[in-house]
C-alpha positions in Angstrom: 84.3 118.5 64.6 86.9 119.1 62.0 86.1 118.3 58.5 87.8 115.5 56.6 89.6 118.0 54.4 91.3 119.6 57.4 92.4 116.3 59.0 95.8 116.2 57.2 96.5 119.8 58.3 95.5 119.0 61.8 97.9 116.1 61.9 100.8 118.4 60.8 100.1 120.8 63.7 102.7 120.6 66.5 101.7 119.0 69.8 100.0 121.7 71.9 98.5 123.4 68.8 94.7 123.4 68.4 93.0 122.1 65.2 92.6 125.5 63.7 96.4 125.9 63.7 96.5 129.0 66.0 99.0 128.9 68.8 97.8 128.1 72.2 97.4 131.1 74.4 100.1 131.3 77.1 97.7 132.3 79.8 95.6 130.2 82.1 92.2 129.4 80.5 89.2 127.2 80.9 91.0 124.2 79.5 93.7 124.6 82.1 91.1 125.0 84.9 89.5 121.8 83.7 92.8 120.0 83.8 93.3 121.2 87.4 89.9 119.7 88.3 90.9 116.5 86.5 94.1 116.3 88.6 92.2 116.8 91.9 89.6 114.1 90.9 92.3 111.6 90.0 94.4 112.5 93.0 91.5 111.7 95.4 90.7 108.6 93.4 93.8 106.7 94.6 92.6 106.7 98.2 89.0 106.0 97.1 90.2 103.0 95.1 92.2 101.7 98.1 89.1 102.0 100.3 87.0 100.2 97.7 89.4 97.3 97.6 88.6 96.6 101.2 85.1 95.8 100.1 85.6 94.2 96.7 88.3 92.2 95.0 90.5 94.2 92.6 89.1 92.6 89.4 85.5 92.9 90.5 85.9 96.5 91.5 87.5 97.5 88.2 85.0 95.5 86.1 82.0 97.0 87.8 83.2 100.6 87.7 84.3 100.4 84.1 80.9 98.9 83.0 79.1 101.6 84.9 81.2 104.4 83.3 80.8 102.9 79.8 77.0 102.8 80.2 76.9 106.4 81.4 79.2 107.7 78.6 77.1 106.0 75.9 73.9 107.4 77.5 75.3 111.0 77.4 76.7 110.5 73.9 73.3 109.8 72.5 72.5 113.5 73.0 75.4 114.8 71.0 74.8 116.1 67.5 78.3 115.2 66.1 78.7 112.2 63.9 80.2 109.1 65.4 83.6 107.9 64.1 83.4 106.0 60.9 83.7 102.2 60.9 87.4 102.2 60.3 88.2 104.6 63.0 85.8 102.9 65.4 87.5 99.6 64.9 90.9 101.2 65.7 89.5 103.0 68.7 88.2 99.7 70.1 91.7 98.3 69.8 93.2 101.4 71.4 90.6 100.9 74.2 92.1 97.5 75.0 95.4 99.1 75.6 94.4 102.3 77.4 91.3 101.1 79.2 91.9 97.4 79.4 95.6 96.6 79.8 96.3 99.8 81.6 93.5 99.3 84.1 94.5 95.7 84.7 98.0 96.7 85.6 96.9 99.7 87.6 94.4 97.9 89.8 96.8 95.0 90.3 99.5 97.4 91.4 97.1 99.4 93.7 96.2 96.2 95.5 99.9 95.7 96.4 101.3 99.2 97.1 100.5 102.5 98.7 98.2 105.1 97.1 100.9 107.8 97.3 103.4 105.6 95.6 101.0 104.9 92.8 100.2 108.5 92.3 103.9 109.5 92.1 104.7 106.9 89.5 101.6 107.8 87.4 102.6 111.5 87.7 105.9 110.8 85.9 103.8 109.6 82.9 104.8 112.7 80.8 108.4 111.4 80.8 107.3 108.2 79.1 105.0 110.1 76.7 108.0 112.4 75.6 110.3 109.4 75.2 107.9 107.3 73.2 106.8 110.3 71.1 110.5 110.8 70.2 111.0 107.1 69.4 107.9 107.1 67.2 109.1 110.2 65.4 106.2 112.3 66.6 108.0 115.0 68.6 111.5 116.4 69.2 112.4 117.3 72.7 114.9 120.0 73.6 117.9 119.5 76.0 115.9 121.2 78.7 113.1 118.7 78.1 115.5 115.8 78.4 116.8 117.2 81.7 113.2 117.3 83.0 112.6 113.7 81.8 115.8 112.6 83.6 114.7 114.2 86.8 111.3 112.5 86.6 112.9 109.0 86.0 115.3 109.5 89.0 112.2 110.4 91.1 110.4 107.2 89.9 113.5 105.1 90.9 113.4 106.7 94.4 109.7 106.0 94.8 109.9 102.4 93.5 112.9 101.8 95.7 111.1 103.2 98.8 108.6 100.3 98.6 111.1 98.0 100.4 111.1 100.4 103.4 107.4 100.0 104.5 105.0 97.2 105.0 104.5 95.0 101.9 108.1 94.4 101.0 108.4 92.5 97.8 104.7 92.8 97.2 104.9 96.6 97.4 107.8 96.6 94.9 105.8 94.4 92.5 102.9 96.8 92.8 105.1 99.7 92.0 106.5 97.9 88.9 103.0 97.0 87.7 101.9 100.6 87.9 105.1 101.7 86.1 104.3 99.3 83.3 100.7 100.7 83.2 102.1 104.2 82.8 104.1 103.1 79.8 100.9 101.5 78.3 99.0 104.8 79.0 101.7 106.8 77.3 101.4 104.7 74.1 97.6 105.1 74.3 97.8 108.9 74.7 100.1 109.3 71.7 98.2 107.0 69.4 94.9 108.6 70.4 95.8 112.1 69.5 95.0 112.0 65.7 91.4 110.9 66.6 90.9 113.8 69.0 91.3 116.2 66.1 88.4 114.8 64.1 86.0 113.1 66.6 84.0 114.2 69.6 85.8 113.4 72.9 82.7 111.9 74.4 82.5 109.4 71.5 86.2 108.6 71.9 85.7 108.0 75.7 82.6 105.8 75.1 84.2 103.6 72.4 87.6 103.1 74.0 86.1 102.5 77.5 83.6 100.0 76.1 86.3 97.7 74.7 88.3 98.1 77.9 85.3 97.3 80.0 84.6 94.2 78.0 88.1 93.0 78.5 87.9 93.6 82.3 84.5 91.8 82.5 86.1 88.7 80.9 89.1 88.8 83.1 87.1 89.6 86.3 84.3 87.2 85.7 85.5 84.4 88.0 86.0 86.9 90.8 82.5 88.4 90.3 80.9 85.0 90.4 82.6 84.1 93.7 82.0 87.5 95.3 79.2 87.9 98.0 77.6 91.0 96.6 75.2 91.3 99.6 78.2 91.8 101.9 79.6 94.8 100.0 79.4 97.9 102.2 77.9 101.3 101.4 81.5 102.7 101.4 82.5 100.1 98.8 79.6 101.1 96.5 80.5 104.8 97.0 84.0 104.0 95.9 82.7 102.3 92.8 80.5 105.2 91.9 83.1 107.9 92.6 85.8 106.0 90.6 83.4 105.4 87.7 81.5 108.6 87.3 84.1 111.2 88.4 87.4 109.5 87.7 86.4 107.6 84.5 83.7 109.9 83.1 84.4 113.5 84.1 88.2 113.0 84.4 88.6 111.2 81.1 86.5 113.9 79.2 88.6 116.6 80.7 91.7 114.7 79.7 90.6 114.2 76.1 89.7 117.9 75.8 93.1 118.8 77.0 94.8 116.5 74.5 92.8 118.1 71.7 93.6 121.7 72.7 97.1 121.5 74.3 98.5 118.1 73.1 99.3 115.0 75.1 102.6 116.1 76.7 101.3 119.5 78.0 98.1 117.9 79.1 99.9 115.3 81.2 102.0 118.1 82.9 98.9 118.9 85.0 99.7 115.6 86.8 101.9 118.0 88.9 98.9 118.5 91.2 97.8 114.9 91.2 100.5 113.4 93.5 100.2 116.3 96.0 96.5 115.7 96.3 96.9 112.0 96.4 99.6 112.0 99.1 97.7 114.5 101.3 94.4 112.6 101.0 96.1 109.2 101.6 97.8 110.6 104.7 94.4 111.7 106.1 92.2 108.8 104.9 94.5 105.8 104.9 97.2 107.0 107.4 99.9 106.5 104.8 102.6 108.8 106.1 105.1 109.4 103.2 108.7 108.1 103.7 111.8 110.3 103.2 112.6 108.4 100.0 109.1 109.0 98.8 109.3 112.7 99.5 112.7 112.9 97.8 111.3 111.1 94.7 108.3 113.5 94.8 110.7 116.4 94.7 112.6 115.0 91.7 109.3 114.2 89.8 107.8 117.6 90.5 111.1 119.4 89.5 111.2 117.4 86.3 107.6 118.1 85.5 108.2 121.9 86.0 111.3 121.8 83.9 109.6 119.8 81.1 106.6 122.2 81.2 108.9 125.1 80.2 110.8 123.2 77.5 109.9 123.5 73.9 108.4 120.5 72.1 108.3 120.5 68.3 107.1 118.0 65.8 109.8 115.8 64.2 110.4 116.6 60.5 109.5 113.0 59.6 106.1 113.5 61.3 105.5 116.7 59.2 106.4 114.9 56.0 104.1 112.0 56.9 101.2 114.4 57.5 101.8 116.5 54.4 
């Protein structure tokens, strides 16, 4: 936990700089290893979710897994010694949770029900482009020309992937699913950027629990009619496995690794580890769901991966107005 007296200095630190102001080591460390594990967990999760949707309706599946994840997070958080966020911060985190764990999950699961796992993974992997664009629009970061080149490549890749949805089964439904997931990626980008100041002064476990609780509450309300109509006795073991994996690994372990990465490396660099996520997702979907990638999907993957690698090497600095605001 950072002290209140250091919070203003933390806010002035560039993205990718830890709270103590020391530069991030260029080598591969434990934080990087954790983000690789996060990418693998989330990559597998796309196929797991698609399998789960064979047993439960989209809204029921999401409502149950989010409620389970929130309960587990609060149970673990009880054993931490760090103080919980103050009332003002907690209120704002609850609102952020509606965006990052409510609205995003609603768009994500609605899109997943309509399109392929590999398509969803590639669109989500281009999230760093939206984070960089929105960070610039909000005056948080300045992106170099090399960074903009990487963003352009990622967006071209997304267009290829979204356009490819017309070439396989699903047609307009697949296109709608891809667009919903794209909207969800934009919502997640806003959430990641707005969350960063809180990661500098609060325990990541507390952040996860609070933001997930409000998102779970939102999804419970939205999914209530589906849950009332669902025949719970008919849900298969595979369906419950999908719920547990998606809740405990993707939404507990994965989110904690993400928050730690944001705290240590910043939101843009943390999201760059999505490089591995689409590779894992496409491979697993090919084996589990028999979703052979199309030529346009592979072309889009190439653009997205190239853009991510280019952006990863680009310099990202805080905008002057952000430094003045934090001073």
